[in-house]
N, C-alpha and C positions, 0 to 999 in steps of 0.2 A: 531291550533284546536278546538272541538264543543264546545261549555258549553255542554252537557251531558257526555263530554269524562272530560275535567274539576271539576265534579261535580266522577266525580269513583277514578278520580287523588290523589282529597282532599281527599274524604275519606281513598284508601286508605294508604296515610298520613302522613292525624289522628289516627287512629289500628296502628301502622308502631310506629309513638309517643309514643301511650299510652303501647303498645308494649315492648319499651325498656322501659321507668319506669314503671311498673308492674316488669322488672328483674334487674334493677339499684334499689328500694325498697326494694326487697327480700334481697340485700346483706346486704346494706343498714341497714337493717328489723336485721341482722344473726351477723350483727355485733356488734347491737347496743342491740340485746337481750344478747350476753357472760357477760355483765358487775351485768346482776341478777342469772350467777350463785349459786356465794353463795350464793349468800341473801335470802333476809324471805321473799321479796314484787315477784310479777311475772307485769312482762312485756308489755309492756301497746299493745294493738290490732294493728290487721296489720294499719286497716283500722284512725287507733284510733292515730297512727303512722305518715304515711302518705294516703291520699286522698286523690282517681285517680280518676276521673268521673266524673260525671255532677249532683251527689246527687242530690238532692233536697231540702232542709229543713226545719222541718213544721213553719209553725209564731208562735209565741206566740198569746195566747192575748191578750197581754199587748201594744203588738204592735196597733194593732187595736183603744185597750183602749184608748193609751195615741195620736193616731193621732186624735182620735173624739174631744179627749179636748183640740186642741189645735188650733184644727179648730173653737170651739165654746170661743175660746180666740177673734181667728181671727177674727170672727166672726162678735163679739160684740166691741173689739174697729173697725173700720168699720166703724160701727153701729152708731157709738163717733163721 
């Protein structure tokens, strides 16, 4: 099997697995929402219930600030 064929097969395999996960999520979500039928609250959105895919979440502003603070502390300890 050539490299190109391997890449195409792996892409197809990934897409098939994602499709299977989407179908499973639909069934699980419908079963989960049945408990909200007579309640006052609404069920969570599908993406929050079961996230599928590689969606990147934004980095909060606190993480880089904490990193810089920790780096400064490390450098101060290293100088001493």
